[in-house]
C-alpha positions as CSV (number, residue, x, y, z in Angstrom):
1,M,-156.7,-79.2,55.2
2,S,-153.3,-78.4,56.5
3,A,-150.8,-81.0,57.6
4,R,-150.9,-81.9,61.3
5,P,-147.9,-80.8,63.3
6,E,-145.4,-83.3,64.6
7,T,-145.9,-83.7,68.4
8,P,-143.7,-86.6,69.7
9,L,-144.0,-85.6,73.3
10,L,-147.6,-84.6,73.2
11,D,-148.4,-88.0,71.6
12,R,-147.3,-89.6,74.9
13,V,-149.8,-87.6,76.9
14,N,-153.3,-89.2,77.4
15,K,-154.0,-87.6,80.8
16,P,-152.3,-85.0,83.1
17,E,-150.6,-87.6,85.1
18,D,-148.4,-88.4,82.1
19,L,-146.8,-84.9,82.3
20,K,-144.9,-86.0,85.5
21,Q,-142.6,-88.2,83.3
22,F,-141.0,-85.1,81.8
23,D,-138.3,-82.8,83.1
24,D,-138.6,-79.1,82.8
25,L,-136.8,-78.9,79.5
26,E,-139.1,-81.5,78.0
27,L,-142.1,-79.6,79.4
28,T,-141.0,-76.5,77.5
29,Q,-140.9,-78.6,74.3
30,L,-144.2,-80.1,75.2
31,A,-145.7,-76.6,75.5
32,H,-144.5,-75.8,71.9
33,E,-146.1,-78.9,70.6
34,L,-149.3,-78.1,72.5
35,R,-149.4,-74.7,71.0
36,A,-149.0,-76.1,67.5
37,E,-151.8,-78.7,68.1
38,T,-154.1,-76.0,69.3
39,V,-153.5,-73.8,66.3
40,S,-154.0,-76.8,64.0
41,A,-157.2,-77.8,65.6
42,V,-158.8,-74.4,65.7
43,S,-157.9,-73.8,62.1
44,E,-160.3,-76.7,61.3
45,T,-163.1,-75.8,63.6
46,G,-162.9,-72.1,64.3
47,G,-163.3,-70.9,67.9
48,H,-161.5,-68.9,70.6
49,L,-157.8,-69.1,69.6
50,G,-155.9,-66.2,71.2
51,A,-156.9,-66.9,74.9
52,G,-155.8,-70.5,74.7
53,L,-152.4,-69.7,73.0
54,G,-151.8,-67.3,75.9
55,V,-152.0,-69.9,78.6
56,V,-150.2,-72.9,77.0
57,E,-147.2,-72.8,79.3
58,L,-149.5,-72.0,82.3
59,T,-151.7,-75.0,81.4
60,V,-148.7,-77.3,81.2
61,A,-147.3,-76.0,84.5
62,L,-150.6,-76.4,86.4
63,H,-151.3,-79.9,85.3
64,S,-147.7,-81.0,85.9
65,V,-147.5,-79.6,89.5
66,F,-151.1,-80.2,90.7
67,D,-152.9,-83.5,90.9
68,T,-156.0,-83.2,88.6
69,P,-158.8,-84.1,88.7
70,R,-158.4,-84.3,92.5
71,D,-157.2,-80.8,92.4
72,K,-159.7,-78.6,90.7
73,I,-158.6,-76.2,88.0
74,I,-161.4,-73.7,87.3
75,W,-160.9,-71.7,84.1
76,D,-162.7,-68.4,84.3
77,V,-165.0,-67.9,81.2
78,G,-163.4,-70.9,79.5
79,H,-162.2,-69.2,76.3
80,Q,-158.7,-70.5,77.1
81,C,-159.5,-74.1,77.8
82,Y,-158.6,-75.8,74.5
83,P,-155.0,-76.7,75.6
84,H,-156.5,-78.0,78.9
85,K,-158.9,-80.2,76.9
86,I,-156.0,-81.6,74.8
87,L,-154.1,-82.6,77.9
88,T,-157.1,-84.1,79.7
89,G,-158.0,-87.0,77.4
90,R,-159.9,-85.1,74.8
91,R,-157.3,-84.7,72.1
92,D,-159.0,-87.3,69.9
93,R,-162.1,-85.1,69.8
94,I,-160.5,-81.6,69.7
95,R,-161.4,-81.2,66.1
96,T,-165.0,-81.4,67.0
97,L,-164.9,-78.2,69.0
98,R,-168.2,-76.3,68.9
99,M,-169.8,-78.7,66.4
100,K,-173.0,-80.6,66.9
101,D,-172.3,-83.5,69.3
102,G,-168.7,-82.4,69.6
103,L,-166.7,-80.8,72.4
104,S,-168.0,-77.6,74.0
105,G,-166.0,-74.4,73.4
106,F,-166.1,-73.9,77.2
107,T,-165.6,-76.1,80.3
108,K,-168.5,-78.4,80.9
109,R,-169.1,-80.7,83.8
110,S,-170.9,-83.3,81.8
111,E,-168.0,-83.6,79.3
112,S,-165.1,-84.5,81.6
113,V,-164.1,-85.0,85.2
114,F,-161.3,-82.6,84.5
115,D,-163.9,-79.8,84.0
116,P,-165.1,-79.5,87.7
117,F,-167.1,-76.4,87.1
118,G,-168.8,-75.2,83.9
119,A,-168.3,-71.7,82.6
120,A,-168.8,-69.4,79.7
121,H,-169.5,-66.1,81.5
122,S,-166.8,-64.3,83.3
123,S,-165.7,-63.7,86.9
124,T,-167.2,-66.9,88.5
125,S,-164.0,-68.9,89.1
126,I,-162.9,-67.5,92.4
127,S,-166.3,-68.1,94.0
128,A,-166.3,-71.6,92.6
129,A,-162.8,-72.3,93.8
130,L,-163.7,-71.1,97.3
131,G,-166.8,-73.4,97.2
132,F,-164.7,-76.4,96.4
133,T,-162.2,-75.4,99.1
134,V,-164.8,-75.2,101.8
135,A,-166.5,-78.4,100.6
136,R,-163.1,-80.2,100.9
137,D,-162.6,-78.9,104.4
138,L,-166.1,-79.9,105.5
139,G,-165.6,-83.5,104.2
140,G,-167.5,-83.1,100.9
141,Q,-167.2,-85.6,98.1
142,C,-167.3,-85.4,94.4
143,E,-166.1,-87.3,91.3
144,G,-162.3,-87.3,91.2
145,G,-162.0,-86.4,94.9
146,L,-161.4,-83.0,96.5
147,G,-157.9,-81.5,96.8
148,D,-156.7,-78.0,96.1
149,A,-158.8,-75.5,94.1
150,I,-157.1,-73.2,91.5
151,A,-159.0,-70.4,89.8
152,V,-157.4,-69.0,86.6
153,I,-158.9,-65.6,85.9
154,G,-157.9,-62.9,83.4
155,D,-157.2,-59.2,84.1
156,G,-160.5,-58.4,82.3
157,S,-162.6,-60.8,84.3
158,I,-161.1,-59.7,87.6
159,S,-162.5,-56.2,87.0
160,A,-166.0,-57.5,87.8
161,G,-167.5,-57.1,91.2
162,M,-168.2,-60.7,91.8
163,A,-164.5,-61.5,91.7
164,Y,-163.8,-59.1,94.5
165,E,-166.8,-60.3,96.5
166,A,-165.2,-63.8,96.3
167,M,-161.7,-62.6,97.2
168,N,-163.0,-60.7,100.2
169,N,-164.7,-63.8,101.4
170,A,-161.8,-66.0,100.7
171,G,-159.4,-63.7,102.5
172,H,-161.7,-63.6,105.5
173,L,-161.9,-67.4,105.7
174,G,-158.2,-67.8,105.2
175,R,-158.2,-71.3,103.7
176,R,-155.6,-72.7,101.3
177,L,-156.8,-71.5,97.9
178,F,-155.0,-70.5,94.7
179,V,-155.9,-67.7,92.3
180,V,-153.8,-67.3,89.2
181,L,-154.2,-63.9,87.7
182,N,-153.6,-64.3,84.0
183,D,-152.7,-60.7,83.1
184,N,-152.6,-60.4,79.3
185,D,-153.8,-56.8,79.3
186,M,-156.2,-57.7,76.6
187,S,-159.7,-59.1,77.4
188,I,-162.1,-59.3,74.5
189,A,-161.9,-55.5,74.2
190,P,-159.0,-53.5,75.6
191,P,-159.7,-53.6,79.4
192,V,-160.8,-50.4,80.8
193,G,-160.9,-48.8,84.2
194,A,-158.8,-48.4,87.3
195,M,-158.2,-52.1,87.7
196,S,-156.5,-52.4,84.3
197,S,-154.4,-49.3,85.1
198,Y,-153.4,-50.8,88.4
199,L,-152.2,-54.1,86.8
200,S,-150.3,-52.2,84.1
201,R,-148.4,-50.2,86.8
202,L,-147.5,-53.4,88.6
203,Y,-145.3,-54.7,85.8
204,A,-144.4,-51.5,84.0
205,G,-142.6,-49.6,86.8
206,E,-139.0,-49.3,87.8
207,P,-137.1,-52.5,88.7
208,F,-137.8,-53.4,92.2
209,Q,-136.2,-56.2,94.3
210,E,-138.2,-55.9,97.5
211,L,-141.4,-57.2,96.1
212,K,-142.3,-60.5,97.7
213,A,-141.8,-63.2,95.1
214,A,-141.0,-66.9,94.9
215,A,-139.4,-66.8,91.5
216,K,-135.9,-66.0,90.2
217,G,-137.0,-62.7,88.8
218,A,-139.6,-60.0,88.9
219,V,-140.3,-57.0,86.7
220,S,-136.7,-56.3,85.8
221,L,-136.4,-59.8,84.3
222,L,-139.6,-59.7,82.3
223,P,-138.9,-59.6,78.5
224,E,-140.4,-57.1,76.2
225,P,-143.2,-56.2,75.6
226,F,-144.1,-56.7,79.2
227,R,-142.0,-53.8,80.5
228,E,-143.3,-51.4,77.8
229,G,-146.1,-49.0,77.7
230,A,-147.1,-47.4,81.0
231,K,-145.2,-44.7,82.8
232,R,-143.3,-45.6,86.0
233,A,-145.4,-45.6,89.1
234,K,-143.0,-45.1,92.0
235,E,-145.6,-44.6,94.6
236,M,-147.4,-47.8,93.8
237,L,-144.1,-49.7,93.9
238,K,-143.2,-48.3,97.3
239,G,-146.6,-49.5,98.5
240,M,-145.9,-53.0,97.1
241,A,-142.5,-53.2,98.6
242,V,-144.0,-53.1,102.1
243,G,-146.7,-55.6,101.2
244,G,-149.4,-53.0,100.7
245,T,-150.9,-54.4,97.5
246,L,-154.7,-54.5,97.0
247,F,-154.6,-58.2,96.9
248,E,-152.8,-58.5,100.2
249,E,-155.3,-56.1,101.8
250,L,-157.9,-58.6,100.8
251,G,-156.1,-61.3,102.7
252,F,-154.1,-63.0,99.9
253,S,-150.4,-63.7,99.7
254,Y,-149.4,-61.9,96.5
255,I,-146.6,-63.5,94.3
256,G,-145.4,-62.0,91.1
257,P,-145.6,-60.7,88.5
258,I,-143.7,-63.4,86.6
259,D,-143.4,-64.2,82.9
260,G,-146.2,-66.7,82.1
261,H,-144.4,-67.9,79.0
262,D,-141.1,-68.7,80.7
263,M,-141.2,-72.3,82.1
264,E,-137.9,-71.5,84.0
265,Q,-139.9,-69.0,86.0
266,L,-143.3,-70.7,86.1
267,M,-142.3,-74.1,87.3
268,P,-140.3,-73.1,90.4
269,V,-143.0,-70.7,91.4
270,M,-145.8,-73.2,90.9
271,R,-143.9,-75.8,92.9
272,T,-143.2,-73.4,95.7
273,I,-146.8,-72.2,96.2
274,H,-148.0,-75.8,95.9
275,E,-145.6,-76.9,98.7
276,R,-145.8,-74.0,101.0
277,A,-149.2,-72.3,100.8
278,N,-151.3,-72.4,104.0
279,G,-153.8,-69.8,103.1
280,P,-155.1,-67.9,100.0
281,V,-152.4,-67.1,97.4
282,L,-152.6,-65.0,94.3
283,L,-150.1,-65.7,91.6
284,H,-149.7,-62.9,89.1
285,V,-148.5,-64.1,85.7
286,V,-148.0,-61.9,82.7
287,T,-148.9,-63.4,79.3
288,K,-149.7,-62.5,75.8
289,K,-152.9,-63.4,73.9
290,G,-152.2,-65.3,70.7
291,K,-148.6,-66.0,71.9
292,G,-146.5,-68.0,69.4
293,Y,-148.8,-67.6,66.4
294,A,-148.1,-64.4,64.5
295,P,-151.5,-63.9,62.8
296,A,-153.2,-64.0,66.3
297,E,-150.6,-61.9,67.9
298,N,-151.0,-59.2,65.2
299,A,-154.8,-59.3,65.1
300,R,-156.7,-56.4,66.7
301,D,-158.4,-58.8,69.1
302,R,-155.4,-61.2,69.4
303,G,-157.5,-63.9,67.7
304,H,-160.3,-63.9,70.3
305,A,-162.9,-65.5,68.0
306,T,-162.0,-66.9,64.6
307,A,-163.7,-68.8,61.8
308,K,-161.8,-71.7,60.2
309,F,-158.5,-70.4,58.8
310,D,-155.4,-71.2,56.9
311,V,-152.6,-72.1,59.3
312,L,-149.8,-70.6,57.2
313,T,-151.5,-67.2,56.5
314,G,-154.1,-67.0,59.3
315,K,-156.6,-65.9,56.6
316,Q,-160.1,-66.8,57.8
317,K,-162.5,-68.9,55.6
318,K,-165.7,-67.0,56.1
319,A,-168.7,-67.7,53.8
320,P,-169.7,-64.6,51.8
321,S,-172.9,-62.8,52.7
322,N,-174.9,-60.2,50.8
323,A,-176.7,-59.1,54.0
324,P,-175.3,-56.9,56.8
325,S,-175.2,-58.3,60.3
326,Y,-177.9,-57.2,62.7
327,T,-175.2,-56.0,65.0
328,N,-173.8,-53.6,62.3
329,V,-177.3,-52.4,61.4
330,F,-177.8,-51.5,65.1
331,G,-174.4,-49.7,65.4
332,E,-174.8,-47.8,62.1
333,S,-178.4,-46.8,62.9
334,L,-177.4,-45.5,66.3
335,V,-174.5,-43.4,64.8
336,E,-177.0,-41.9,62.3
337,L,-179.4,-40.9,65.1
338,A,-176.7,-39.6,67.3
339,A,-175.6,-37.2,64.6
340,E,-179.0,-35.5,65.0
341,D,-179.4,-35.8,68.8
342,D,-176.5,-35.0,71.1
343,K,-178.4,-36.5,74.1
344,I,-177.9,-40.0,72.7
345,V,-175.2,-41.9,74.6
346,A,-174.2,-45.6,74.4
347,V,-173.1,-48.0,77.2
348,T,-171.7,-51.5,76.9
349,A,-170.0,-54.0,79.2
350,A,-166.6,-55.0,77.7
351,M,-168.2,-55.8,74.3
352,P,-168.0,-52.7,72.1
353,D,-167.2,-54.8,69.0
354,G,-169.7,-57.5,69.8
355,T,-172.5,-55.1,70.2
356,G,-171.6,-52.8,67.3
357,L,-170.7,-49.9,69.6
358,N,-167.2,-49.7,68.2
359,L,-168.8,-47.8,65.3
360,F,-170.4,-45.4,67.8
361,A,-167.1,-45.0,69.8
362,E,-165.1,-44.1,66.7
363,R,-167.6,-41.3,65.8
364,Y,-168.6,-40.1,69.3
365,P,-165.9,-41.2,71.8
366,S,-167.0,-38.8,74.5
367,R,-170.6,-40.3,74.4
368,C,-169.6,-44.0,74.4
369,F,-168.9,-45.8,77.7
370,D,-167.4,-49.3,78.1
371,V,-167.9,-50.0,81.8
372,A,-165.9,-53.3,81.7
373,I,-167.3,-56.6,82.8
374,A,-169.8,-54.8,85.1
375,E,-173.4,-55.3,83.8
376,Q,-175.0,-54.3,87.1
377,H,-173.1,-51.1,87.2
378,G,-173.8,-50.5,83.5
379,V,-177.6,-50.7,83.9
380,T,-177.7,-48.4,86.9
381,F,-175.2,-46.0,85.2
382,C,-177.7,-45.9,82.3
383,A,-180.6,-45.3,84.7
384,A,-178.9,-42.2,86.2
385,L,-177.9,-41.0,82.7
386,A,-181.6,-41.1,81.8
387,A,-182.6,-39.4,85.0
388,G,-180.0,-36.7,84.1
389,G,-181.7,-36.0,80.8
390,M,-179.6,-38.1,78.4
391,K,-180.9,-40.9,76.1
392,P,-178.8,-44.0,77.0
393,F,-178.7,-47.1,74.9
394,C,-177.6,-50.0,77.0
395,A,-176.2,-52.5,74.5
396,M,-175.6,-56.0,75.9
397,Y,-176.0,-59.6,74.9
398,S,-179.2,-61.2,76.2
399,T,-177.3,-63.6,78.5
400,F,-175.1,-60.8,79.8
401,L,-178.0,-58.5,80.6
402,Q,-179.2,-61.3,82.9
403,R,-176.4,-60.3,85.3
404,G,-177.9,-56.9,85.7
405,Y,-181.6,-57.9,86.1
406,D,-182.0,-56.6,89.6
407,Q,-180.9,-53.2,88.4
408,V,-183.3,-53.4,85.4
409,V,-186.1,-54.0,87.9
410,H,-185.1,-51.7,90.8
411,D,-183.2,-48.9,89.2
412,V,-184.9,-48.6,85.8
413,A,-188.4,-50.1,85.7
414,I,-189.7,-49.0,89.1
415,Q,-188.5,-45.5,88.4
416,R,-189.9,-45.6,84.8
417,L,-186.6,-44.2,83.4
418,P,-186.2,-44.1,79.7
419,V,-183.3,-46.5,79.3
420,R,-183.1,-48.1,75.8
421,F,-182.0,-51.8,76.0
422,A,-180.5,-53.1,72.8
423,I,-180.5,-56.8,73.3
424,D,-178.0,-58.6,71.0
425,R,-177.7,-62.4,70.5
426,A,-181.4,-63.0,71.0
427,G,-182.5,-66.6,70.4
428,L,-180.3,-69.5,69.7
429,V,-176.7,-68.6,68.8
430,G,-175.0,-71.7,67.4
431,A,-171.5,-72.7,68.4
432,D,-171.4,-71.0,71.8
433,G,-174.4,-73.1,72.9
434,A,-176.7,-72.9,75.8
435,T,-174.5,-70.5,77.9
436,H,-174.9,-67.7,75.3
437,A,-178.4,-68.5,74.0
438,G,-180.7,-65.5,74.4
439,S,-183.6,-67.6,75.6
440,F,-185.1,-65.7,78.5
441,D,-185.1,-61.9,77.8
442,I,-188.6,-61.8,76.4
443,A,-190.0,-63.3,79.6
444,Y,-187.8,-61.4,82.0
445,M,-188.3,-58.0,80.3
446,A,-192.0,-58.3,79.3
447,N,-193.1,-59.2,82.9
448,L,-192.0,-55.7,84.1
449,P,-194.7,-53.0,84.4
450,G,-194.1,-50.2,82.0
451,M,-191.5,-52.0,79.9
452,V,-191.9,-51.8,76.1
453,V,-190.5,-55.0,74.4
454,M,-189.9,-55.2,70.7
455,A,-188.3,-57.9,68.4
456,A,-187.0,-57.2,64.9
457,A,-188.2,-59.6,62.2
458,D,-185.5,-58.5,59.9
459,E,-182.7,-55.9,59.5
460,A,-185.1,-53.2,58.2
461,E,-187.4,-53.7,61.2
462,L,-184.3,-53.4,63.5
463,K,-183.6,-50.0,62.0
464,H,-187.1,-48.9,62.7
465,M,-186.9,-50.1,66.3
466,V,-183.7,-48.2,67.0
467,A,-185.4,-45.0,65.8
468,T,-188.5,-45.9,67.8
469,A,-186.4,-46.4,71.0
470,A,-184.5,-43.1,70.5
471,A,-187.8,-41.2,70.2
472,Y,-189.5,-42.9,73.2
473,D,-189.2,-41.1,76.5
474,D,-192.2,-42.4,78.5
475,G,-190.2,-45.2,80.2
476,P,-187.9,-48.1,79.5
477,I,-187.9,-49.8,76.1
478,A,-186.1,-52.9,74.8
479,F,-185.6,-54.3,71.4
480,R,-184.0,-57.7,70.6
481,Y,-182.2,-59.1,67.6
482,P,-180.2,-62.2,66.8
483,R,-176.6,-62.9,66.0
484,G,-175.4,-63.1,62.4
485,E,-176.5,-61.7,59.1
486,G,-179.9,-60.3,58.2
487,V,-182.3,-61.8,55.7
488,G,-181.3,-59.6,52.9
489,V,-184.2,-57.1,52.8
490,E,-183.6,-53.6,51.5
491,L,-182.7,-51.1,54.3
492,P,-184.6,-47.9,54.5
493,E,-182.6,-44.7,54.3
494,R,-184.1,-43.6,57.7
495,G,-185.7,-45.6,60.5
496,E,-189.4,-45.1,60.9
497,I,-190.8,-44.4,64.3
498,L,-193.3,-47.2,65.0
499,E,-196.6,-46.8,66.8
500,I,-196.1,-48.3,70.2
501,G,-197.9,-51.6,70.6
502,K,-199.0,-52.1,67.0
503,G,-198.2,-55.1,64.8
504,R,-198.2,-55.3,61.0
505,M,-200.2,-57.6,58.7
506,I,-198.0,-59.6,56.3
507,Q,-200.7,-61.5,54.5
508,K,-204.3,-62.2,55.0
509,G,-205.6,-65.8,54.8
510,K,-208.2,-68.1,56.3
511,R,-208.6,-70.7,59.0
512,V,-205.3,-70.2,60.8
513,A,-203.4,-67.1,61.9
514,L,-199.7,-67.3,62.5
515,L,-198.5,-64.5,64.9
516,S,-194.7,-64.2,64.8
517,F,-192.5,-62.3,67.2
518,G,-188.9,-61.9,65.9
519,T,-186.9,-63.4,63.1
520,R,-188.8,-66.7,62.9
521,L,-190.9,-64.7,60.5
522,E,-188.9,-66.0,57.5
523,E,-189.5,-69.6,58.6
524,V,-193.2,-68.7,59.0
525,R,-193.3,-67.5,55.4
526,K,-191.7,-70.7,54.2
527,A,-194.2,-72.7,56.2
528,A,-197.1,-70.7,54.7
529,E,-195.9,-71.5,51.2
530,A,-195.9,-75.2,51.9
531,L,-199.3,-74.9,53.5
532,S,-200.7,-73.1,50.5
533,A,-199.7,-76.0,48.3
534,K,-201.9,-78.1,50.6
535,G,-204.8,-75.8,50.2
536,I,-204.4,-73.9,53.5
537,S,-203.6,-70.2,53.2
538,P,-202.7,-68.8,56.6
539,T,-202.9,-65.2,57.8
540,I,-199.4,-64.0,58.8
541,V,-198.8,-61.2,61.3
542,D,-195.5,-59.7,62.6
543,A,-196.4,-58.8,66.2
544,R,-193.4,-56.4,66.6
545,F,-194.4,-55.9,70.3
546,A,-194.6,-58.4,73.1
547,K,-195.5,-55.5,75.4
548,P,-197.7,-53.7,75.0
549,L,-199.6,-56.2,72.9
550,D,-201.7,-55.1,69.9
551,E,-204.8,-56.2,71.6
552,A,-207.2,-55.2,68.9
553,L,-205.3,-57.0,66.2
554,I,-204.9,-60.2,68.3
555,L,-208.5,-60.3,69.3
556,D,-209.6,-59.8,65.7
557,L,-207.3,-62.7,64.6
558,A,-208.8,-64.9,67.3
559,H,-212.4,-64.1,66.4
560,N,-211.9,-64.6,62.7
561,H,-209.8,-67.8,62.5
562,E,-210.3,-71.3,63.6
563,A,-206.8,-71.4,65.1
564,L,-204.1,-68.9,66.3
565,I,-200.5,-69.9,66.7
566,T,-197.8,-67.7,68.2
567,I,-194.1,-68.3,67.3
568,E,-191.2,-66.7,69.2
569,E,-187.5,-67.3,69.8
570,G,-187.8,-67.4,73.5
571,A,-188.6,-69.6,76.5
572,I,-191.9,-70.4,78.1
573,G,-193.4,-67.3,79.8
574,G,-192.8,-64.8,77.0
575,F,-194.8,-63.4,74.2
576,G,-197.1,-66.5,73.8
577,S,-198.0,-66.4,77.5
578,H,-199.0,-62.7,77.3
579,V,-201.2,-63.5,74.3
580,A,-202.8,-66.4,76.2
581,Q,-203.5,-64.1,79.1
582,L,-205.2,-61.6,76.8
583,L,-207.3,-64.4,75.2
584,A,-208.3,-65.8,78.6
585,E,-209.3,-62.4,80.0
586,N,-211.5,-61.8,77.0
587,A,-213.1,-65.3,77.2
588,V,-211.9,-66.1,73.7
589,F,-211.3,-69.7,74.5
590,D,-215.0,-70.1,75.2
591,T,-215.6,-69.6,71.5
592,G,-213.7,-72.8,70.6
593,L,-210.5,-71.1,69.3
594,K,-207.6,-73.5,68.9
595,Y,-204.6,-71.7,70.4
596,R,-201.0,-73.0,70.3
597,S,-197.7,-71.3,71.3
598,M,-194.4,-72.3,69.7
599,V,-191.5,-71.5,72.1
600,L,-188.1,-72.8,72.9
601,P,-188.4,-76.1,74.8
602,D,-188.0,-76.4,78.5
603,T,-184.4,-77.6,78.2
604,F,-181.0,-76.2,77.4
605,I,-180.0,-76.9,73.8
606,D,-176.4,-77.9,73.2
607,H,-174.1,-76.2,70.7
608,A,-174.6,-76.9,67.0
609,S,-175.3,-74.8,64.0
610,P,-178.3,-72.3,64.5
611,R,-180.3,-74.4,61.9
612,D,-179.7,-77.6,63.9
613,M,-180.4,-75.9,67.2
614,Y,-183.8,-74.6,65.9
615,D,-184.5,-78.1,64.5
616,A,-183.9,-79.4,68.0
617,A,-186.3,-76.7,69.3
618,A,-188.9,-77.7,66.6
619,M,-189.1,-74.1,65.3
620,N,-188.1,-74.3,61.7
621,A,-190.5,-74.1,58.7
622,E,-191.2,-77.8,58.6
623,Q,-192.2,-77.9,62.3
624,I,-194.3,-74.8,61.9
625,E,-196.1,-76.4,59.0
626,A,-196.6,-79.6,61.1
627,K,-197.9,-77.6,64.0
628,V,-200.5,-75.9,61.8
629,L,-201.7,-79.2,60.3
630,N,-201.8,-80.9,63.7
631,T,-203.8,-78.0,65.2
632,L,-206.3,-78.0,62.4
633,G,-206.5,-81.8,62.5
634,V,-205.4,-82.2,58.9
635,T,-203.5,-85.4,58.1
636,Q,-203.6,-84.9,54.3
637,I,-205.2,-82.6,51.8
638,G,-209.0,-82.7,52.1
639,T,-209.2,-84.9,55.2
640,K,-209.2,-84.4,58.9
641,S,-208.0,-86.7,61.6
642,A,-210.6,-88.4,63.7
């Protein structure tokens, strides 16, 4: 463990109110100490480093000028909230970030009064800030009181439609509200689209003095690299000089851009808008992800997400693995198929690396589309690509696809368009917790008429399912797979096209049939070994499909076993519910079959290791074994409970 940094000023801060004892020069020093403490803490826990380092000065400025928790600071997504947590009474627990029973990696209402609104997905902050503002004006009450509301949103997050819906509404209402646009020109992936280009032009053009600003400088005073990169945009600047910015057209007073790392610029501006604002204000600050820590600054993703690391070198301490990640297996499989089929295209929403499509983009850049944080658009875009004769793979995390569900229903399923949904981060995901757990996609996809839903039991099965999806043209098809490494099975040279709606027998046994859907299959195997030692040899089946079900196989299992148990990494209403419906319609329960369904519990499970989360969900091998014994009424070998 590396030595803790010396932080004499930070040691005097137990709550934001303590910042008011410092002058601006001391606040600058405090920011340096806060940055060092953030690096030190994340080196021990892992987590989202770069975003927090980019807002250290901004965090200090906000908490020193505004009166939190009465004033509500709402961090969009929350990746950048670690410095905020250190300043708001949680420094003593900061080295428990993302651990079981420790601090969340995002803002969380149940954790602190200084987290007024929970977040982990993007583009919600302005809507929330407006809600707090209207609640204040209507006499609402909440813990800590109700004062000003400040949304801090990145240039990547502000590309999403929800942010503009909120700004349009806020501008119309005209109430005192603050939006801080944290423009670091680097969301998780390099931001794409017209909005990013617009923001680049704002601070990369010729020096201009007519721009409305409440700071001592504007673009001409920004340090490198903030003035580098884009070509000069004279026409845009002329429009800005007469107040014609997009933000002002939406009803906001636009101020900036200013250097978000220069306290001499930040503090006067922050104090000015706090004192003078009488309507919605957008403050545009330019920052740099990973600021002040060279390994993060130099990393391709600016230290977005990191494992534990050595502070001196930045080298991450990742446990070795002999198995490829599911994400890489998907990406590589898609590249192989695309080499043989030029109709295959790939679409993601600001997550090319996270979904494995970076591999596809390198090989086929003209056929890979990052639509930015715009899942709704991405799904409908895929629907029209399919209608136009292409074979789109829509690659999104399970929890991100939720944002485009209306489009899945209305634009894809009803029209029976062959969009291929590659659903990453299925099941419980570990340190990111409930906000990123892929708990609901089995239920929300399998209830749609005509939708085919598959789940990979291992990395070889995933390769087969990618091939199956590519070959399927009769309507929409989805396949889900978890975060992390596979189980270590040998990968086939080519993916096999699976027969739609057919499961596979793993082992034949007696008395009880275990019907697994997804990667709990390995835990099912372990449970079966333990049961065999007790004289119970279960049948094991990998369902492969939640829709359509392998009806013949399932009914055969039901008629030839005393008990049938389904196991899935999804919530109530998914695979097990479809099996129960099949059994009920065929009057199988009248025969005395004991049917049980193992699903994720009807609760949100807090962050921990995946193993601990599945323990909490009662879905590891030991709990599967216990479920079998309880269902069969077995208390010990050779006996039955009364």
